[in-house]
N, CA, C and O atoms as a MOPAC input file, in Angstrom:
PM7 MOZYME 1SCF
protein

 N      0.68000 1    -1.35900 1     0.01300 1
 C      0.13000 1     0.08900 1    -0.08100 1
 C      0.92300 1     1.28600 1     0.08200 1
 O      1.74900 1     1.54700 1     0.95600 1
 N      0.48200 1     2.05900 1    -1.03400 1
 C      1.01800 1     3.60000 1    -0.86700 1
 C      1.10600 1     4.03200 1     0.45300 1
 O      0.38400 1     3.66200 1     1.37800 1
 N      2.35800 1     5.12600 1     0.51800 1
 C      2.27400 1     5.65900 1     2.20900 1
 C      1.16000 1     6.38800 1     2.71300 1
 O      0.63000 1     6.42800 1     3.82300 1
 N      0.84500 1     7.17700 1     1.20500 1
 C     -0.19500 1     8.18400 1     1.55800 1
 C     -1.41600 1     7.65500 1     1.80200 1
 O     -2.15000 1     7.95100 1     2.74600 1
 N     -1.63400 1     6.84800 1     0.92000 1
 C     -2.72200 1     6.15400 1     1.52000 1
 C     -2.87200 1     5.63200 1     2.34900 1
 O     -4.04100 1     5.71000 1     2.72700 1
 N     -2.03000 1     4.83100 1     3.17000 1
 C     -2.00000 1     3.93400 1     4.42500 1
 C     -2.09200 1     4.96000 1     5.23400 1
 O     -2.62600 1     4.67400 1     6.30500 1
 N     -1.62000 1     6.54200 1     5.05700 1
 C     -1.75700 1     7.48300 1     6.20900 1
 C     -3.26100 1     7.68400 1     6.41100 1
 O     -3.74400 1     7.72400 1     7.54200 1
 N     -4.14300 1     7.83400 1     5.07800 1
 C     -5.55700 1     7.96400 1     5.36700 1
 C     -5.99100 1     6.89400 1     6.00500 1
 O     -6.33500 1     7.04200 1     7.17800 1
 N     -6.06400 1     5.74800 1     5.46700 1
 C     -6.55200 1     4.70200 1     6.30200 1
 C     -6.47900 1     4.59800 1     7.53900 1
 O     -7.44300 1     4.37400 1     8.27100 1
 N     -5.11700 1     4.77800 1     7.96000 1
 C     -5.03800 1     5.06800 1     9.49500 1
 C     -5.49800 1     6.07300 1    10.08700 1
 O     -5.66500 1     5.95600 1    11.30100 1
 N     -5.81700 1     7.25900 1     9.48900 1
 C     -6.40600 1     8.40400 1     9.90900 1
 C     -8.20300 1     8.02900 1    10.44800 1
 O     -8.83600 1     8.26100 1    11.47800 1
 N     -8.52800 1     7.34300 1     9.12200 1
 C     -9.88400 1     6.76400 1     9.47400 1
 C    -10.09200 1     5.88400 1    10.59600 1
 O    -10.98700 1     6.00400 1    11.43200 1
 N     -9.30300 1     5.09100 1    10.56100 1
 C     -9.26700 1     3.72600 1    11.47800 1
 C     -8.98500 1     4.51800 1    13.04300 1
 O     -9.68500 1     4.32700 1    14.03800 1
 N     -7.99100 1     5.28300 1    12.98500 1
 C     -7.83900 1     5.84600 1    14.40100 1
 C     -9.20100 1     6.45000 1    14.90300 1
 O     -9.76700 1     6.16000 1    15.95700 1
 N     -9.73000 1     7.57700 1    13.70400 1
 C    -10.76400 1     8.28600 1    14.64600 1
 C    -11.81800 1     7.17300 1    14.58900 1
 O    -12.58300 1     7.62100 1    15.44300 1
 N    -12.33200 1     6.14800 1    14.21700 1
 C    -13.21800 1     4.68100 1    14.56500 1
 C    -12.97000 1     4.81100 1    15.90700 1
 O    -13.82500 1     5.23900 1    16.68200 1
 N    -11.59600 1     4.39300 1    16.33100 1
 C    -11.27100 1     4.17900 1    17.48500 1
 C    -11.40600 1     5.11600 1    18.71000 1
 O    -11.75600 1     4.74300 1    19.82900 1
 N    -11.13300 1     6.18100 1    18.40900 1
 C    -11.68500 1     6.99600 1    19.40900 1
 C    -13.05600 1     7.26900 1    19.37900 1
 O    -13.45000 1     7.82000 1    20.40700 1
 N    -14.01200 1     7.03400 1    18.42300 1
 C    -15.24700 1     7.07700 1    18.37100 1
 C    -15.85200 1     5.86300 1    19.35900 1
 O    -16.98500 1     5.92500 1    19.83600 1
 N    -15.04100 1     4.88800 1    19.56600 1
 C    -15.44900 1     3.35400 1    20.37200 1
 C    -14.96900 1     3.91600 1    21.57700 1
 O    -15.70100 1     3.73700 1    22.55100 1
 N    -13.94100 1     4.53900 1    21.75600 1
 C    -13.27700 1     5.11600 1    22.81300 1
 C    -14.74100 1     6.00100 1    23.94200 1
 O    -15.13700 1     5.85000 1    25.09800 1
 N    -15.00100 1     6.61600 1    23.14300 1
 C    -16.40300 1     7.52800 1    23.23500 1
 C    -17.35800 1     6.61600 1    24.02300 1
 O    -17.74000 1     6.67200 1    25.19100 1
 N    -17.59400 1     5.86300 1    23.14300 1
 C    -19.00000 1     5.08500 1    23.29500 1
 C    -18.83000 1     4.08800 1    24.90900 1
 O    -19.84000 1     3.69600 1    25.49400 1
 N    -17.69900 1     3.85700 1    25.33200 1
 C    -17.21800 1     3.02200 1    26.29700 1
 C    -17.28100 1     4.27800 1    27.44800 1
 O    -17.74900 1     4.02400 1    28.55800 1
 N    -16.76400 1     5.70500 1    27.11300 1
 C    -17.00300 1     6.07700 1    28.47000 1
 C    -18.43200 1     6.66500 1    28.78700 1
 O    -18.84800 1     6.91400 1    29.91900 1
 N    -19.23600 1     6.87800 1    27.39500 1
 C    -20.80400 1     6.85600 1    27.50900 1
 C    -21.45000 1     5.97900 1    28.44400 1
 O    -22.20300 1     6.28900 1    29.36600 1
 N    -21.01000 1     4.71000 1    28.04200 1
 C    -21.63100 1     3.73300 1    28.70000 1
 C    -21.09900 1     3.81900 1    30.44400 1
 O    -21.94000 1     3.55800 1    31.30300 1
 N    -20.07000 1     4.09200 1    30.74400 1
 C    -19.16000 1     3.92300 1    32.19000 1
 C    -20.27900 1     5.11700 1    32.90000 1
 O    -20.57400 1     5.10600 1    34.09500 1
 N    -20.66900 1     5.84900 1    32.16800 1
 C    -21.24100 1     6.98400 1    33.07200 1
 C    -22.37600 1     6.37000 1    33.64000 1
 O    -22.93600 1     5.33200 1    33.28700 1
 N    -22.69200 1     7.26700 1    34.71600 1
 C    -23.44900 1     6.81700 1    35.87700 1
 C    -24.86900 1     8.02100 1    36.11400 1
 O    -24.83700 1     8.89800 1    36.97700 1
 N    -25.93200 1     7.83000 1    35.24200 1
 C    -26.53700 1     6.65700 1    34.65700 1
 C    -25.71100 1     6.63200 1    33.04400 1
 O    -25.06200 1     7.52000 1    32.49300 1
 N    -26.00400 1     5.41900 1    32.64800 1
 C    -25.26500 1     5.36200 1    31.02100 1
 C    -25.76700 1     6.29300 1    30.10900 1
 O    -26.99200 1     6.32900 1    29.99300 1
 N    -25.14100 1     6.99500 1    29.49000 1
 C    -25.42900 1     7.66900 1    28.25400 1
 C    -25.73500 1     6.91900 1    26.71900 1
 O    -24.91000 1     7.03800 1    25.81300 1
 N    -26.77000 1     6.28700 1    26.57000 1
 C    -27.15200 1     5.17400 1    25.54400 1
 C    -27.20600 1     5.63800 1    24.22600 1
 O    -26.92500 1     5.07700 1    23.16700 1
 N    -27.62400 1     6.78400 1    24.48100 1
 C    -28.28100 1     7.56500 1    22.84700 1
 C    -26.73200 1     8.20400 1    22.39200 1
 O    -26.29100 1     8.41800 1    21.26200 1
 N    -26.16800 1     8.39300 1    23.59700 1
 C    -24.44700 1     8.78900 1    22.87300 1
 C    -23.59800 1     7.63200 1    22.62800 1
 O    -22.70600 1     7.96000 1    21.84600 1
 N    -23.51700 1     6.47000 1    22.96100 1
 C    -22.90900 1     5.69500 1    22.80300 1
 C    -23.21100 1     5.14400 1    21.70400 1
 O    -22.29800 1     4.74200 1    20.98300 1
 N    -24.39900 1     5.01100 1    21.36200 1
 C    -25.14500 1     4.66900 1    19.67500 1
 C    -24.58400 1     5.20000 1    18.78800 1
 O    -24.13100 1     4.77700 1    17.72400 1
 N    -24.62800 1     6.55200 1    19.43000 1
 C    -24.08100 1     7.26700 1    17.97300 1
 C    -22.66600 1     7.11400 1    17.72200 1
 O    -22.11500 1     6.95300 1    16.63300 1
 N    -22.03300 1     7.20100 1    19.14100 1
 C    -20.33800 1     6.73600 1    18.90300 1
 C    -20.03500 1     5.45700 1    18.04900 1
 O    -19.12400 1     5.50100 1    17.22200 1
 N    -20.76100 1     4.34100 1    18.22400 1
 C    -20.82100 1     3.37800 1    17.71600 1
 C    -20.90600 1     3.25900 1    16.27000 1
 O    -20.06800 1     2.65200 1    15.60300 1
 N    -22.01700 1     3.89800 1    15.74900 1
 C    -22.35100 1     4.59500 1    14.48300 1
 C    -21.54900 1     5.21000 1    13.77400 1
 O    -21.56000 1     5.10000 1    12.54800 1
 N    -20.66300 1     6.01200 1    14.46100 1
 C    -19.45200 1     6.85300 1    13.67100 1
 C    -18.64400 1     5.76500 1    13.47700 1
 O    -18.28600 1     5.41300 1    12.35400 1
 N    -18.26100 1     5.08600 1    14.70800 1
 C    -16.59000 1     4.22400 1    14.38100 1
 C    -16.91000 1     3.23700 1    13.44800 1
 O    -15.93200 1     2.81800 1    12.83000 1
 N    -18.41000 1     2.54600 1    13.04700 1
 C    -18.56000 1     1.68300 1    12.04500 1
 C    -18.67900 1     2.42600 1    10.91600 1
 O    -18.10600 1     1.93600 1     9.94300 1
 N    -19.32200 1     3.59800 1    10.71300 1
 C    -19.03100 1     4.44400 1     9.37200 1
 C    -17.42700 1     4.60700 1     9.14500 1
 O    -16.90100 1     4.02800 1     8.19500 1
 N    -16.76500 1     5.29900 1     9.91700 1
 C    -15.16000 1     5.62400 1     9.80700 1
 C    -14.86400 1     4.48300 1     9.49500 1
 O    -14.46200 1     4.42500 1     8.33200 1
 N    -14.88500 1     3.36300 1    10.11200 1
 C    -14.33200 1     1.94500 1     9.78100 1
 C    -14.23200 1     1.57400 1     7.77700 1
 O    -13.39300 1     1.37700 1     6.89800 1
 N    -15.80000 1     1.67900 1     7.98000 1
 C    -16.21700 1     1.08000 1     6.51400 1
 C    -15.83000 1     2.30100 1     5.40100 1
 O    -16.25000 1     2.21200 1     4.24700 1
 N    -15.10600 1     3.29900 1     5.78000 1
 C    -14.67300 1     4.49900 1     4.81200 1
 C    -12.91900 1     4.48700 1     4.61400 1
 O    -12.30100 1     5.08700 1     3.73400 1
 N    -12.24500 1     3.48100 1     5.88400 1
 C    -11.05600 1     3.20200 1     6.00400 1
 C    -11.16100 1     2.00700 1     5.02700 1
 O    -10.94700 1     2.22400 1     3.83400 1
 N    -11.43100 1     0.93400 1     5.38900 1
 C    -11.93900 1    -0.26400 1     4.11500 1
 C    -11.77800 1    -0.24200 1     2.65100 1
 O    -11.24200 1    -1.01400 1     1.85600 1
 N    -12.66700 1     1.34500 1     2.48700 1
 C    -12.88100 1     1.41300 1     1.11000 1
 C    -11.60200 1     2.37100 1     0.52600 1
 O    -11.26400 1     2.24800 1    -0.65100 1
 N    -11.10500 1     3.06600 1     1.17600 1
 C     -9.78900 1     3.80000 1     0.79300 1
 C     -8.71800 1     2.50200 1     0.64100 1
 O     -7.97100 1     2.41500 1    -0.33400 1
 N     -8.73700 1     1.66200 1     1.55600 1
 C     -7.75900 1     0.52600 1     1.45100 1
 C     -7.72800 1    -0.16300 1     0.54500 1
 O     -6.73900 1    -0.85700 1     0.31200 1
 N     -9.00000 1    -0.16000 1    -0.35300 1
 C     -9.23100 1    -0.85400 1    -1.82800 1
 C     -9.55900 1     0.11400 1    -2.89900 1
 O    -10.25300 1    -0.20000 1    -3.86700 1
 N     -9.06900 1     1.26100 1    -2.72400 1
 C     -9.21500 1     2.41600 1    -3.69300 1
 C    -10.81000 1     2.36900 1    -4.45300 1
 O    -11.04400 1     2.50700 1    -5.65300 1
 N    -11.68500 1     2.15600 1    -3.46400 1
 C    -13.35200 1     2.15600 1    -3.83300 1
 C    -13.69200 1     3.64800 1    -3.53800 1
 O    -13.65200 1     3.98200 1    -2.35400 1
 N    -14.03000 1     4.61200 1    -4.49600 1
 C    -14.70800 1     5.65300 1    -4.27200 1
 C    -16.01800 1     5.68000 1    -3.07200 1
 O    -16.67700 1     4.64500 1    -2.97600 1
 N    -16.32100 1     6.67600 1    -2.31500 1
 C    -17.51800 1     6.98500 1    -1.60900 1
 C    -17.48500 1     8.66000 1    -1.78500 1
 O    -16.62700 1     9.51900 1    -1.98900 1
 N    -19.01400 1     8.60000 1    -1.57100 1
 C    -19.38300 1     9.71700 1    -1.47900 1
 C    -19.62300 1    10.30200 1    -0.19600 1
 O    -20.25500 1     9.51700 1     0.51000 1
 N    -19.36700 1    11.34900 1     0.35600 1
 C    -19.72000 1    12.05500 1     1.84500 1
 C    -21.21800 1    11.77000 1     1.88200 1
 O    -22.03000 1    12.24000 1     1.08500 1
 N    -21.67300 1    10.42200 1     3.54300 1
 C    -22.52400 1     9.90500 1     3.81400 1
 C    -22.20800 1     9.39400 1     5.06800 1
 O    -21.09900 1     8.95800 1     5.37700 1
 N    -23.31000 1     9.45500 1     5.88200 1
 C    -23.23300 1     9.03900 1     7.10500 1
 C    -24.14300 1     7.41000 1     6.98600 1
 O    -24.48500 1     6.76900 1     7.97900 1
 N    -24.36900 1     7.04000 1     5.73600 1
 C    -25.45100 1     5.80200 1     5.58300 1
 C    -24.74000 1     4.83500 1     5.62100 1
 O    -23.77600 1     4.74200 1     4.86200 1
 N    -25.13200 1     3.63900 1     6.75200 1
 C    -24.05200 1     2.52800 1     6.36800 1
 C    -24.29800 1     1.18800 1     5.49500 1
 O    -23.47500 1     0.28500 1     5.34000 1
 N    -25.66100 1     1.25300 1     4.93300 1
 C    -25.94300 1     0.52900 1     4.00400 1
 C    -25.33100 1     0.80700 1     2.78700 1
 O    -25.12300 1    -0.01500 1     1.89400 1
 N    -25.00500 1     2.17500 1     2.77300 1
 C    -24.41100 1     2.69400 1     1.29200 1
 C    -23.29300 1     2.47600 1     1.60300 1
 O    -22.74300 1     1.93600 1     0.64300 1
 N    -22.62700 1     2.59000 1     2.41400 1
 C    -21.08400 1     2.25600 1     2.58300 1
 C    -20.89800 1     0.91200 1     2.55400 1
 O    -19.88200 1     0.49100 1     1.99900 1
 N    -21.86400 1    -0.04100 1     3.16000 1
 C    -21.46100 1    -1.63800 1     2.67300 1
 C    -21.57600 1    -2.40300 1     1.43300 1
 O    -21.18100 1    -3.53800 1     1.17000 1
 N    -22.16900 1    -1.58400 1     0.76400 1
 C    -22.37800 1    -1.96500 1    -0.58100 1
 C    -21.13100 1    -2.26100 1    -1.70700 1
 O    -21.11100 1    -3.16800 1    -2.54000 1
 N    -20.11300 1    -1.23100 1    -1.47700 1
 C    -19.03600 1    -1.20400 1    -2.11400 1
 C    -17.92500 1    -2.42900 1    -1.30700 1
 O    -17.08200 1    -3.17200 1    -1.81100 1
 N    -18.32700 1    -2.25700 1     0.03000 1
 C    -17.31600 1    -3.02200 1     0.84700 1
 C    -17.50600 1    -4.67200 1     0.26900 1
 O    -16.60400 1    -5.42800 1    -0.09200 1
 N    -18.99700 1    -4.94500 1     0.31400 1
 C    -19.49000 1    -6.57500 1    -0.22800 1
 C    -18.83600 1    -6.31200 1    -1.42300 1
 O    -17.79300 1    -6.64000 1    -0.85700 1
 N    -18.44100 1    -6.01100 1    -2.61200 1
 C    -18.29900 1    -6.09500 1    -3.72200 1
 C    -16.95600 1    -6.50700 1    -3.65800 1
 O    -16.60800 1    -7.53300 1    -4.24200 1
 N    -15.84200 1    -5.54800 1    -2.75500 1
 C    -14.54700 1    -6.30500 1    -2.28400 1
 C    -14.39300 1    -7.15000 1    -1.95900 1
 O    -13.29500 1    -7.64500 1    -2.21300 1
 N    -15.44500 1    -7.98400 1    -1.10900 1
 C    -15.40900 1    -9.22000 1     0.12700 1
 C    -16.73900 1    -9.71400 1     0.51600 1
 O    -17.34800 1    -9.45000 1     1.55300 1
 N    -17.11500 1   -10.48800 1    -0.48400 1
 C    -18.88100 1   -10.85500 1    -0.15200 1
 C    -18.74700 1   -11.14900 1     1.16500 1
 O    -19.47500 1   -10.51000 1     1.92400 1
 N    -17.56200 1   -12.42600 1     1.92000 1
 C    -17.68600 1   -12.57700 1     3.00100 1
 C    -18.12600 1   -12.08400 1     4.26900 1
 O    -18.66100 1   -12.55400 1     5.27200 1
 N    -17.65700 1   -10.82100 1     3.82100 1
 C    -17.91400 1    -9.77900 1     4.67300 1
 C    -19.65400 1    -9.25800 1     5.52600 1
 O    -19.89100 1    -8.79500 1     6.64100 1
 N    -20.76200 1    -9.70100 1     4.09600 1
 C    -21.85900 1   -10.09800 1     4.87100 1
 C    -22.57300 1   -10.64600 1     6.02500 1
 O    -22.12800 1   -11.79400 1     6.00600 1
 N    -23.06300 1   -10.62000 1     6.62700 1
 C    -23.39300 1   -10.32400 1     7.73500 1
 C    -24.80800 1   -11.26100 1     7.98400 1
 O    -25.84800 1   -10.61200 1     7.87000 1
 N    -24.96300 1   -12.72300 1     8.31400 1
 C    -26.48600 1   -13.19900 1     8.15500 1
 C    -26.87100 1   -13.64700 1     9.52100 1
 O    -26.21500 1   -14.19500 1    10.40700 1
 N    -27.72600 1   -13.38500 1     9.47300 1
 C    -28.38900 1   -13.89200 1    11.20800 1
 C    -29.54100 1   -14.67800 1    11.27800 1
 O    -29.79400 1   -14.98200 1    10.11200 1
 N    -30.30900 1   -15.13200 1    11.96200 1
 C    -31.52700 1   -15.31300 1    12.38600 1
 C    -31.89400 1   -15.14000 1    13.52100 1
 O    -31.49900 1   -15.82100 1    14.46800 1
 N    -32.95500 1   -13.91500 1    13.62500 1
 C    -33.11600 1   -13.57200 1    14.92500 1
 C    -34.07300 1   -14.77000 1    15.37900 1
 O    -34.72100 1   -15.58500 1    14.72300 1
 N    -33.86000 1   -14.49900 1    17.20400 1
 C    -34.46500 1   -15.77200 1    17.40000 1
 C    -35.68400 1   -15.43400 1    18.66700 1
 O    -35.34600 1   -14.75100 1    19.63400 1
 N    -36.96600 1   -15.92300 1    18.56200 1
 C    -37.96700 1   -15.27400 1    19.06600 1
 C    -38.35600 1   -16.30900 1    20.23500 1
 O    -38.32500 1   -17.51600 1    19.99200 1
 N    -38.71900 1   -15.83500 1    21.48900 1
 C    -38.92500 1   -17.04300 1    22.49600 1
 C    -40.15800 1   -17.36900 1    22.26800 1
 O    -40.67600 1   -18.29700 1    22.88800 1

């Protein structure tokens, strides 16, 4: 990977890590700040996807839509698709 691109990817992933740190802080608060923690988790996921797309030279537009960011990630690697079966009591 080119050094310039690697620096951009590290930037995205570093910001994602900071968002996760913020989520942990929010959850440790008394009482926990659930909505804020969820916001930080969404931001971490978004920035991680953008880092992944950058590392694979996949362009993306300015968006916060995780579904929109996920589609090109799946084009790179379809095994990233999450499948689950919800369980009901």
